[in-house]
N, C-alpha and C positions, 0 to 999 in steps of 0.2 A: 652182590653182585663182588667178584674181583677183584682189587684196587691191582692199580699198577707195581706199588711200594707190598704185594704179596708175592711179588715174582720170583720164583724160586734160585735160584745159584746154576741149577741145570737144567732148565729152562733158560734162565742164559744163557749158558753155555751153548745149547739147541743151536738157537740164536744168530750166537755166533760164526759157529757151524755151515749153517743153512749159507746162511748171509754171503760170507766165506768162500762157500764150495759153490755157491752161483754167480759169485761176483767172480770168479776160473782166470776171466780174459782181462784182471784188469791188475797183474801181475802185485806190488804194492799197498794197493791200494785197498784190494778186500781183505786182508789182513785188517789193515787202517778201517773201515764203514763197519768189518763185522763187531772187530770188535767196542767199538761206540758206539752203537744199538744195543749187546749182548752188555758192555758197563750201563748204559741208561735203560735200559730193563733188570739189572743186578738194582741200584737205586746210589748206587756206593766205589769210590776207588776201592778199599777193600776188595768187596764184593764181584767186581769187575774183577779183573784182576784172579781171587779162587777160584770163578767162572768161566775166565783164559786159562790155568792150571788143569782143572778137570779132564779136557783132550787128553794133553802131553801125557799127562798118567790113567786114564781111562786104554791108551795104544800098549802104552811097552808094559800092562800089568792083561792084557789082552794079548800081545803075542806070547809073554811068559806066559801061559793058561798053555795058551793051542800048542806050545810045546815040553805044556811038560804032560801035556796029555798026552805029546809021543817018547814018551820016557828020556826028556833029556831035557830035564827041571835048572842047570846049572849052564848048560846053554838062551836056556830060555830065560835066564833072570840074566845074565849081561848081554843076547843080545836083545830084551825088554826092559833094560836099562841105556843101552846106546840110542833106544830106541826112541823114550821117553825124555832124550836130554837131544835127539836130532832134533826132538815135535816139541819142543821151550824155546830149543835157539832161532828156530826156523818161526818162529810165532813172536817174531818182536815187535811186527806190527801189529798185531790181535791187543798183545801187554798194554805196546802204547798207547792205540782203539780205546782198550780199557779201564783204562787211566783218564780218560779223556772224557771217553761216556759217561762215566762214575763222578768222574766233578761237577760237569753238566747237569747232571742230576738233581733233582727235587729233593728239600730232605727228609726223607723217611720221616712217617707218622712214629711218634715217637710211642712207643709200647704199653698197653694199659697192665697195669703189672699193683 
C-alpha cells in the first residue's frame, strides 16, 4: 500500500492545479489552499516549492513546443519564456501555500540505504 511519503512531485503539482481550479471563485485563497495541500502531499518545503514550479515550467515549454511546430521557434521561445514568468509571478499564493503545507507535513521516513 502506498504511503503519503511516496507522493511524487508530479502528483503533488496536480493536486495543486486541480484544487486551485476548483476554487476559482476564491481568487486569493485558491492558490494558498491548493499550494498547502500540494505542499503537504509533497512532504517538505523544498519538494512543495519544486512541485509548485512544475506547472509554470510546463506551460512555458508547452507554448514553445506549440509555436515550434508552426515553424516559429524563436517567437515560441520568447512567448513561452514570458508566459512561464507570468505564470510564476501569478502563482505567488501557490508558492506561499506550498511552503506552509510542506512545513506542516510530518517528516518523511528516512530512506533505507
